[in-house]
C-alpha positions in Angstrom: 62.9 -7.9 65.4 61.2 -8.5 62.2 63.1 -11.6 62.0 62.6 -13.0 65.1 58.6 -12.7 64.6 59.0 -14.5 61.3 61.3 -17.1 62.9 58.2 -17.5 66.0 55.6 -17.4 63.2 57.4 -20.2 61.1 58.0 -22.4 64.3 54.4 -21.9 65.5 52.8 -23.2 62.0 55.5 -26.0 61.5 53.4 -28.1 63.9 50.3 -27.9 62.1 51.9 -29.8 58.7 51.5 -33.3 58.8 52.2 -36.0 56.0 49.0 -38.1 55.2 50.0 -41.9 55.1 48.4 -44.3 52.1 46.2 -46.0 54.6 44.6 -42.7 55.9 43.8 -41.6 52.6 40.5 -43.7 52.3 39.1 -42.1 55.6 39.7 -38.7 54.4 38.0 -39.4 51.3 34.5 -40.2 52.5 31.5 -37.7 52.0 31.3 -37.2 55.8 35.1 -35.5 55.7 34.2 -33.1 52.7 33.3 -29.6 53.3 29.6 -30.1 52.8 29.7 -33.2 55.5 27.5 -35.5 53.3 24.8 -32.9 53.3 23.2 -33.2 49.5 21.2 -30.1 50.1 24.2 -28.0 51.2 26.3 -29.6 48.4 23.5 -28.3 45.9 23.6 -25.2 47.4 27.2 -24.7 47.3 27.1 -26.0 43.7 24.4 -23.5 42.4 26.5 -20.8 44.1 29.7 -21.6 42.2 27.7 -22.1 39.0 26.2 -18.6 39.6 29.6 -17.0 40.3 31.3 -18.8 37.2 28.3 -17.8 34.9 28.4 -21.1 33.2 27.0 -24.8 33.5 29.6 -27.6 34.2 32.2 -25.3 35.8 33.2 -27.8 38.3 34.1 -30.3 35.8 37.0 -30.7 33.3 37.4 -28.9 30.2 36.5 -25.4 28.6 36.9 -21.6 29.9 34.5 -19.5 31.8 32.6 -18.9 28.3 31.1 -22.5 28.3 33.3 -23.6 25.4 35.1 -26.4 25.1 
């Protein structure tokens, strides 16, 4: 019974996976397609929340650990 349920769930979610073609990547990288939807105020609020959680400036960029060192 457990294996039947696992098979059902696997088949159910296998239809959700699609390969993105190279010519579609430009559309998906637009600011409207991001999680903020192109809203700069919403983006700045999300960045502020992320910085507060990380307790350091520049946590969303490259380099360093959570302590702020590089």
